[in-house]
C-alpha positions as CSV (number, residue, x, y, z in Angstrom):
1,M,4.5,-44.1,16.4
2,S,3.3,-40.0,16.8
3,T,1.7,-38.8,13.4
4,V,0.1,-35.1,12.8
5,A,-3.1,-34.4,10.8
6,V,-2.6,-31.1,9.2
7,I,-6.3,-29.7,7.9
8,G,-5.5,-27.4,4.6
9,A,-3.2,-27.7,1.4
10,G,-2.6,-24.1,1.2
11,I,1.2,-23.2,1.6
12,T,1.3,-23.1,5.2
13,G,0.0,-26.6,5.3
14,L,2.3,-27.7,2.7
15,T,5.3,-25.9,4.7
16,A,4.6,-27.3,8.1
17,A,4.1,-30.9,6.6
18,F,6.6,-30.7,4.7
19,C,9.3,-29.3,7.7
20,L,7.5,-32.2,9.9
21,K,8.4,-35.1,7.0
22,R,11.9,-33.9,6.8
23,H,12.8,-34.2,10.8
24,G,11.1,-38.1,10.3
25,I,7.1,-37.4,11.8
26,P,4.3,-38.4,9.7
27,V,2.2,-36.6,8.7
28,T,-1.3,-36.5,6.9
29,V,-2.6,-33.3,4.9
30,Y,-5.9,-33.4,4.4
31,E,-7.7,-30.9,1.6
32,S,-11.0,-30.6,1.1
33,S,-10.7,-29.2,-2.5
34,E,-8.8,-31.1,-5.6
35,R,-6.0,-29.3,-6.0
36,V,-3.3,-28.0,-3.8
37,G,-2.0,-24.0,-3.2
38,G,-5.1,-22.6,-2.3
39,V,-5.3,-18.8,-3.5
40,I,-1.7,-19.2,-5.3
41,R,-2.5,-20.3,-9.1
42,S,-0.8,-20.2,-12.2
43,V,-2.3,-20.7,-15.3
44,R,-0.3,-21.1,-18.8
45,A,-2.4,-20.3,-21.6
46,D,-2.2,-18.9,-25.3
47,G,1.5,-18.2,-24.4
48,Y,0.3,-16.6,-21.1
49,L,1.1,-17.6,-17.9
50,A,-1.3,-15.6,-15.5
51,E,-1.4,-15.7,-11.8
52,F,-4.9,-15.0,-9.9
53,G,-3.2,-14.6,-6.6
54,P,0.0,-13.7,-5.9
55,N,2.7,-12.9,-8.1
56,T,5.5,-13.1,-5.7
57,I,7.3,-13.8,-2.8
58,L,8.9,-11.2,-0.7
59,E,12.1,-12.6,0.7
60,T,11.8,-11.1,4.7
61,S,13.2,-13.8,6.4
62,P,15.9,-16.8,5.9
63,R,13.4,-19.7,6.5
64,I,11.8,-18.5,2.8
65,K,15.3,-19.1,1.0
66,Q,15.7,-22.5,3.0
67,L,12.1,-23.5,2.3
68,V,12.8,-23.3,-1.8
69,R,16.5,-24.9,-1.1
70,D,15.3,-27.7,0.6
71,S,12.5,-28.3,-1.8
72,G,15.1,-28.0,-4.3
73,L,13.6,-25.3,-6.8
74,E,16.8,-23.1,-6.7
75,S,17.2,-23.6,-10.8
76,R,13.8,-22.7,-11.4
77,R,13.6,-19.6,-9.0
78,L,13.4,-16.5,-11.2
79,D,14.5,-12.3,-9.8
80,P,12.8,-9.6,-11.2
81,A,14.1,-7.5,-13.9
82,P,15.9,-4.9,-12.2
83,E,13.7,-2.3,-14.1
84,A,10.5,-3.6,-12.0
85,S,11.5,-2.3,-9.2
86,A,9.3,1.1,-9.9
87,R,5.8,1.5,-8.2
88,Y,3.9,3.9,-9.0
89,V,0.4,5.5,-6.7
90,V,-2.2,7.6,-9.3
91,R,-2.8,11.0,-8.7
92,Y,-4.3,13.6,-11.1
93,R,-5.7,10.5,-12.7
94,R,-2.3,9.2,-13.9
95,P,0.2,7.0,-12.3
96,I,3.0,8.9,-11.2
97,E,6.2,6.6,-9.7
98,M,6.5,6.6,-5.5
99,P,9.9,8.0,-4.5
100,A,12.8,6.1,-4.0
101,S,15.0,8.3,-2.0
102,P,14.5,11.4,0.6
103,L,15.5,13.9,-2.6
104,G,12.5,11.9,-4.9
105,F,10.6,12.7,-1.8
106,L,10.9,16.5,-2.2
107,T,10.6,16.7,-5.9
108,T,7.6,14.1,-6.4
109,R,3.9,15.3,-7.8
110,L,2.8,12.7,-6.0
111,F,2.5,15.2,-3.0
112,T,1.6,18.6,-2.5
113,A,4.1,20.7,-0.4
114,K,2.0,20.9,2.2
115,A,1.9,17.1,2.6
116,K,5.6,16.7,2.0
117,L,6.2,19.6,5.3
118,A,3.8,17.1,7.6
119,V,6.4,14.2,6.9
120,L,8.8,16.6,7.7
121,R,7.5,17.1,11.1
122,E,6.7,13.8,11.7
123,P,9.9,13.2,14.1
124,F,8.4,15.7,16.5
125,V,4.9,14.7,16.6
126,P,4.1,13.1,19.8
127,R,3.9,9.6,20.6
128,R,0.6,8.0,21.5
129,R,0.3,7.3,25.6
130,D,-3.2,6.7,26.5
131,G,-3.1,2.4,24.7
132,K,-5.7,3.7,22.4
133,E,-6.3,0.9,19.3
134,E,-6.0,3.0,16.5
135,S,-7.2,2.7,12.9
136,V,-5.0,2.9,10.1
137,A,-6.4,6.1,9.2
138,E,-6.4,8.0,13.2
139,F,-2.8,6.6,13.2
140,V,-1.9,7.8,9.9
141,V,-3.9,11.8,10.2
142,R,-2.1,12.3,13.1
143,R,1.5,11.5,12.4
144,L,1.3,12.3,8.7
145,G,-2.1,14.4,8.3
146,R,-4.9,13.8,5.9
147,E,-3.4,13.8,2.7
148,F,-0.9,11.6,3.0
149,L,-3.7,9.3,4.0
150,D,-6.1,10.1,1.3
151,H,-3.4,10.0,-1.5
152,A,-1.2,6.8,-0.7
153,I,-2.1,4.8,2.6
154,D,-5.5,4.3,1.4
155,A,-4.0,3.1,-1.6
156,L,-2.0,1.1,-0.3
157,V,-4.2,-0.5,2.7
158,A,-6.9,-1.4,-0.7
159,G,-3.5,-3.6,-2.3
160,I,-2.6,-5.3,0.5
161,Y,-5.7,-5.8,2.5
162,A,-8.7,-5.2,-0.4
163,G,-8.7,-3.0,2.8
164,E,-10.5,0.0,4.7
165,P,-8.3,2.4,6.5
166,S,-10.7,3.6,9.0
167,K,-11.5,-0.1,9.8
168,L,-7.9,-1.9,9.8
169,S,-6.3,-2.1,13.4
170,V,-2.7,-0.3,13.4
171,P,-1.1,-3.5,16.3
172,Q,-3.2,-6.0,14.6
173,A,-2.4,-5.2,10.5
174,F,0.3,-2.9,10.6
175,P,1.9,-3.9,14.3
176,K,5.5,-2.4,13.2
177,L,3.9,1.0,12.4
178,G,2.9,0.7,16.0
179,Q,6.0,-0.6,17.4
180,L,8.8,2.2,16.0
181,E,6.6,5.2,17.4
182,A,6.2,3.6,20.6
183,R,10.0,2.6,20.7
184,Y,11.6,5.6,18.7
185,G,8.8,8.1,18.9
186,S,8.5,8.3,15.1
187,L,8.4,6.5,12.1
188,I,11.2,7.9,10.4
189,K,13.3,7.8,13.3
190,G,12.3,4.4,13.5
191,Q,13.1,3.2,10.0
192,I,16.9,4.7,10.4
193,F,17.8,3.4,13.7
194,G,15.5,-0.1,13.4
195,A,17.7,-1.2,10.8
196,R,20.8,-2.3,12.6
197,E,18.2,-4.7,14.8
198,R,16.1,-6.1,11.6
199,K,20.0,-6.8,10.3
200,R,20.9,-8.8,13.4
201,R,18.0,-10.7,13.5
202,G,18.3,-11.8,9.7
203,E,15.4,-9.7,8.9
204,V,15.1,-7.9,5.7
205,A,12.5,-4.4,5.2
206,K,9.3,-4.9,2.9
207,D,10.9,-1.9,1.2
208,R,14.0,-3.5,0.5
209,A,13.2,-7.2,0.5
210,G,14.0,-9.7,-2.7
211,K,10.8,-10.7,-4.7
212,L,10.5,-14.5,-6.2
213,S,8.7,-16.6,-8.3
214,F,9.5,-19.8,-10.5
215,D,10.0,-20.3,-13.9
216,E,6.3,-21.8,-14.2
217,G,5.0,-19.0,-11.5
218,L,4.2,-19.5,-8.0
219,Q,1.9,-22.6,-8.5
220,V,5.1,-24.4,-8.6
221,L,6.2,-24.4,-4.9
222,P,2.6,-25.9,-3.6
223,D,3.2,-28.6,-6.5
224,T,6.5,-29.4,-5.9
225,L,6.0,-29.6,-1.6
226,R,3.0,-32.2,-2.6
227,D,5.1,-34.3,-4.8
228,R,7.8,-34.4,-2.0
229,L,5.0,-35.1,0.2
230,G,3.5,-37.1,-1.9
231,D,0.6,-39.8,-0.5
232,A,0.6,-37.5,2.8
233,V,-1.7,-35.6,0.1
234,V,-5.2,-36.5,0.2
235,L,-7.3,-34.2,-1.7
236,N,-11.1,-34.2,-1.7
237,T,-11.5,-34.8,1.9
238,E,-13.3,-32.9,4.3
239,V,-12.2,-32.5,8.2
240,R,-15.6,-32.0,9.9
241,A,-15.0,-32.7,13.4
242,L,-12.3,-32.7,16.2
243,A,-12.8,-35.1,18.9
244,Q,-9.7,-35.1,21.9
245,T,-9.1,-38.3,23.0
246,A,-6.9,-40.4,25.6
247,S,-4.2,-40.6,23.4
248,G,-5.0,-37.6,21.0
249,W,-7.4,-36.8,18.5
250,R,-9.9,-38.5,16.4
251,L,-10.8,-36.5,13.0
252,A,-14.4,-37.3,11.6
253,L,-14.2,-37.1,7.5
254,S,-16.1,-36.5,4.5
255,Q,-14.4,-38.5,1.1
256,R,-16.2,-38.0,-1.6
257,G,-19.6,-38.6,0.2
258,Q,-18.5,-41.5,2.2
259,E,-18.0,-41.2,6.0
260,L,-14.4,-41.9,7.4
261,S,-12.4,-41.3,10.9
262,A,-8.9,-41.2,11.6
263,E,-7.1,-40.6,14.4
264,H,-3.6,-38.2,14.6
265,S,-1.5,-37.3,17.6
266,A,-1.7,-33.5,17.1
267,V,-3.7,-31.5,15.0
268,I,-2.4,-28.0,12.7
269,Y,-5.2,-26.4,11.2
270,T,-4.1,-23.9,8.6
271,G,-7.9,-23.4,6.3
272,T,-10.1,-20.0,6.9
273,A,-11.4,-18.1,10.0
274,F,-14.4,-18.7,8.5
275,R,-14.1,-22.6,7.6
276,L,-12.9,-23.4,11.2
277,A,-16.0,-21.8,12.5
278,Q,-17.6,-24.7,10.6
279,L,-16.1,-27.5,12.8
280,T,-17.3,-29.1,15.3
281,L,-15.0,-29.2,18.6
282,E,-15.4,-31.5,20.9
283,T,-12.7,-31.6,24.1
284,E,-13.0,-31.9,27.8
285,A,-13.1,-28.0,28.2
286,S,-16.3,-26.2,27.0
287,L,-15.0,-24.6,23.5
288,S,-16.5,-23.3,20.4
289,L,-15.3,-22.2,17.3
290,N,-18.6,-20.1,16.3
291,S,-16.6,-17.0,16.9
292,F,-14.4,-17.3,14.3
293,A,-17.1,-16.4,11.4
294,E,-17.2,-12.9,12.5
295,I,-13.7,-12.2,10.7
296,R,-14.4,-10.4,7.5
297,Y,-13.2,-11.7,4.1
298,P,-14.8,-9.4,1.5
299,P,-14.9,-10.3,-2.5
300,V,-12.5,-10.0,-4.4
301,A,-11.6,-10.8,-8.4
302,S,-8.6,-11.3,-10.1
303,V,-9.0,-9.5,-13.8
304,V,-5.6,-11.0,-16.1
305,L,-5.8,-9.1,-19.5
306,G,-3.0,-9.6,-22.4
307,F,-2.1,-7.0,-24.8
308,R,-0.1,-5.9,-27.6
309,R,2.8,-4.0,-26.5
310,Q,1.7,-1.5,-29.3
311,D,-2.0,-1.1,-28.4
312,V,-0.7,0.4,-24.4
313,E,0.8,3.9,-23.9
314,H,2.7,3.6,-21.0
315,P,5.8,1.4,-20.8
316,C,4.7,-0.2,-17.8
317,Q,8.5,-0.9,-16.9
318,G,7.7,-1.5,-12.7
319,F,6.0,-3.5,-9.9
320,G,2.6,-1.9,-10.9
321,M,0.4,0.7,-9.8
322,L,-2.3,1.1,-6.9
323,I,-5.1,3.5,-6.7
324,P,-6.3,5.4,-4.4
325,R,-10.4,5.9,-3.8
326,V,-10.0,9.6,-4.0
327,E,-9.2,9.3,-8.1
328,G,-12.3,7.9,-8.8
329,F,-11.2,4.1,-10.3
330,K,-12.9,0.8,-10.0
331,I,-9.8,-1.3,-9.9
332,L,-8.0,-1.5,-7.0
333,G,-4.7,-1.3,-8.4
334,T,-2.9,-3.2,-11.0
335,I,0.4,-5.3,-11.3
336,F,2.6,-5.1,-14.7
337,S,3.1,-9.0,-14.4
338,S,4.8,-9.4,-17.8
339,S,7.1,-6.4,-16.8
340,L,8.2,-8.9,-13.5
341,F,9.0,-12.1,-15.0
342,P,10.5,-13.3,-18.7
343,N,7.8,-15.5,-20.5
344,R,4.5,-13.8,-18.7
345,A,3.6,-12.7,-22.3
346,P,4.3,-14.0,-25.9
347,Q,7.0,-12.0,-27.9
348,G,5.5,-8.2,-28.4
349,H,2.7,-8.4,-26.2
350,L,2.7,-7.4,-22.2
351,T,0.2,-9.1,-19.0
352,L,-2.0,-6.6,-17.1
353,T,-3.6,-7.8,-13.8
354,S,-5.9,-6.0,-11.9
355,Y,-8.0,-6.4,-9.1
356,I,-11.8,-5.0,-8.3
357,G,-13.6,-5.3,-5.0
358,G,-12.5,-5.6,-1.6
359,E,-13.9,-3.5,0.8
360,R,-14.2,-0.4,-1.3
361,Y,-16.6,-1.9,-4.1
362,P,-17.4,-5.5,-2.8
363,Q,-20.3,-5.4,-5.1
364,L,-18.6,-5.1,-7.9
365,A,-16.3,-8.6,-7.3
366,S,-19.2,-10.8,-8.2
367,L,-20.3,-9.2,-11.3
368,P,-20.1,-11.4,-14.7
369,S,-16.8,-12.1,-16.3
370,R,-17.5,-10.3,-19.0
371,E,-18.6,-6.9,-17.2
372,L,-14.9,-7.0,-15.2
373,V,-13.3,-7.0,-18.2
374,E,-15.0,-3.9,-19.7
375,L,-14.7,-2.4,-16.2
376,T,-10.9,-2.9,-16.1
377,C,-10.5,-2.0,-20.0
378,A,-12.4,1.3,-18.9
379,D,-9.7,2.4,-16.5
380,L,-6.8,1.3,-17.7
381,R,-7.6,3.1,-20.8
382,V,-7.6,6.3,-19.0
383,L,-4.2,5.2,-16.5
384,L,-2.1,3.2,-19.1
385,G,-3.2,4.5,-22.9
386,V,-4.7,1.0,-23.4
387,R,-6.6,1.0,-26.8
388,G,-8.2,-2.6,-28.6
389,A,-9.4,-5.7,-27.2
390,P,-6.8,-7.9,-25.2
391,T,-5.4,-10.5,-26.6
392,F,-6.0,-12.6,-23.5
393,Q,-8.8,-12.7,-20.4
394,H,-9.0,-14.4,-17.4
395,T,-10.9,-13.7,-14.5
396,V,-11.0,-15.2,-11.0
397,F,-13.5,-14.7,-8.1
398,Y,-12.7,-14.7,-4.6
399,P,-15.8,-14.6,-3.0
400,Q,-14.0,-14.7,1.0
401,A,-10.7,-13.2,0.1
402,I,-8.5,-11.8,2.6
403,P,-8.6,-11.5,6.3
404,Q,-9.5,-8.4,7.7
405,Y,-7.3,-7.4,11.2
406,N,-9.5,-4.9,11.8
407,V,-9.5,-2.9,15.3
408,G,-10.2,-5.3,18.1
409,Y,-9.3,-8.2,16.1
410,G,-6.8,-9.7,18.8
411,R,-9.3,-10.8,20.6
412,Y,-9.8,-13.8,18.0
413,R,-5.9,-14.1,18.2
414,E,-6.0,-14.5,22.1
415,F,-8.8,-17.0,21.7
416,M,-6.9,-18.5,19.4
417,G,-3.8,-18.7,22.2
418,Q,-6.9,-20.3,25.1
419,I,-8.1,-22.6,22.9
420,E,-4.8,-24.4,22.2
421,N,-3.6,-24.4,25.9
422,R,-6.9,-25.5,27.0
423,A,-7.3,-28.3,24.1
424,P,-3.5,-29.8,24.0
425,G,-2.4,-30.8,20.8
426,L,-4.5,-28.7,18.8
427,F,-2.3,-25.7,16.3
428,F,-3.7,-22.8,14.1
429,A,-1.7,-21.2,11.9
430,G,-2.0,-19.3,8.7
431,H,-3.5,-16.2,7.1
432,Y,-6.3,-15.6,9.7
433,R,-3.4,-15.5,12.8
434,D,0.2,-14.7,11.6
435,G,-0.3,-12.0,8.4
436,I,-1.7,-12.9,5.6
437,S,1.1,-12.8,2.5
438,V,3.0,-15.9,0.8
439,G,6.1,-15.1,3.1
440,D,4.0,-14.4,6.3
441,S,2.3,-17.8,5.8
442,I,5.5,-20.0,4.8
443,V,7.4,-18.7,8.2
444,S,4.3,-19.6,9.6
445,G,4.4,-22.7,8.4
446,C,7.6,-23.8,9.9
447,N,7.1,-21.8,13.1
448,V,4.0,-23.9,13.9
449,A,6.5,-27.6,12.6
450,E,8.6,-26.5,15.5
451,R,5.9,-25.9,17.9
452,V,4.3,-29.4,17.6
453,Q,7.8,-30.9,17.4
454,Q,8.3,-29.7,21.0
455,Y,4.4,-30.6,22.1
456,L,5.6,-34.6,20.4
457,K,8.7,-34.4,22.5
458,A,7.0,-33.5,26.0
459,V,4.4,-35.7,25.6
460,S,6.5,-39.1,24.6
461,V,8.8,-38.0,27.7
462,S,5.6,-37.6,29.7
463,P,2.4,-38.6,28.3
464,A,0.6,-36.7,31.5
465,T,2.1,-33.4,29.6
466,A,-0.7,-33.3,27.1
467,K,-2.9,-32.5,29.6
468,N,-1.3,-29.7,31.3
469,W,0.7,-28.5,27.6
470,E,1.2,-24.7,27.5
471,Q,2.3,-23.1,24.7
472,K,4.7,-20.7,26.2
473,D,6.7,-19.9,23.0
474,V,4.4,-19.3,20.1
475,D,6.3,-17.0,17.4
476,E,3.3,-14.6,16.5
477,T,4.9,-14.0,12.8
478,Q,4.0,-9.5,12.5
479,P,2.1,-9.4,9.1
480,S,3.6,-8.0,6.2
481,Q,2.9,-5.5,3.6
482,R,2.1,-6.5,0.1
483,L,0.1,-6.0,-2.9
484,I,-3.0,-8.1,-3.3
485,G,-0.1,-10.1,-6.0
486,E,2.7,-9.4,-3.8
487,D,3.9,-11.8,-1.2
């Protein structure tokens, strides 16, 4: 019987394995660490629930709701409080609520009159026709002006990718922006006229999508998928090499110092790009994975702090705040975690989750925990009126946090497709290919499971198909837009 190996027990790998198992396909998930979930990590301590990776999932696809339902988690799902919809961007060294309506945009203090006029002129800015791949900074300045870049988009990019607008690629990191301009000639027109198409496809715009979590945090989802998969998940097992065989693939494994091997009909790689580059690949075609080591992953530190409610001047009712570089603070942004969902902090307390590092200040992310807490508290004193010492604190350092879809990133995606076609039965999925958010990863896992099913079905009909297999229907899920702690 055909079996599938999944490399990586992050949310993409677990989703793919879960979908395959539900269709009766035997699967084994190989995870090099001692836990599942990847960057999703929820910890309950001292009455606080701390999220060290994402805080929410944006429900932009029906596949996300289906996964929650199929895994039996509907009763544990939590939707955010209605008052948690407000988002803030820092200007004049204070968080200012982002406008939620055209009237709110015209009256907000977040932008000057000059910037507002630039946005109103956007529908009349000619579209770019020379085919040049633009950075986010080039695109925004051309269509919306410098102030909008410095005081809004810079903060957004830091919150989504922990990235740099002058490096990130529009078609790779924010493809829908480029598509709106190409199709409608304007971002504003595209938002208006594209709503009908999104509804027809069953999609929801990012700014209107519902958020969700679970009673004990996002860790509930990967833990539940692992329980559903049972013995199919093998921890503390590193895949070191892949060798193509006449019947499929042979994996060279290292498990607690012991060298092992396993045979499978197909392989799905769902780990990180830098670990992909470390894999040895033996195929009939001469293929090397070394180039994936070039993909940039900046370091990020997550700093979760608890405070007495009376020691924080700002109401912190909303999702959180983003901070542009020009404001001069060290933290990239802060999520008002305990305002989103219940039971995230003890009665009379609140939880604030902040992020430091990224492409803006990579040298700060690796500071000792004590210094990270001091830096964060110093910024929060100015921004939110925090007084006194935190009643809870925990930091997590991610040396390589988020893949940067910089200008030229398309060549890596193209190469993945070439490898899949030249080495049939090997599939790539996950945040380094299909978008960096939890929602993107879930959809990526669902899609790759379908592609594998198609492959196995074709091979079972005609084994010779494997040699000439070509993936023609690869679903390149578009990257979503999120805060660092948000899907």
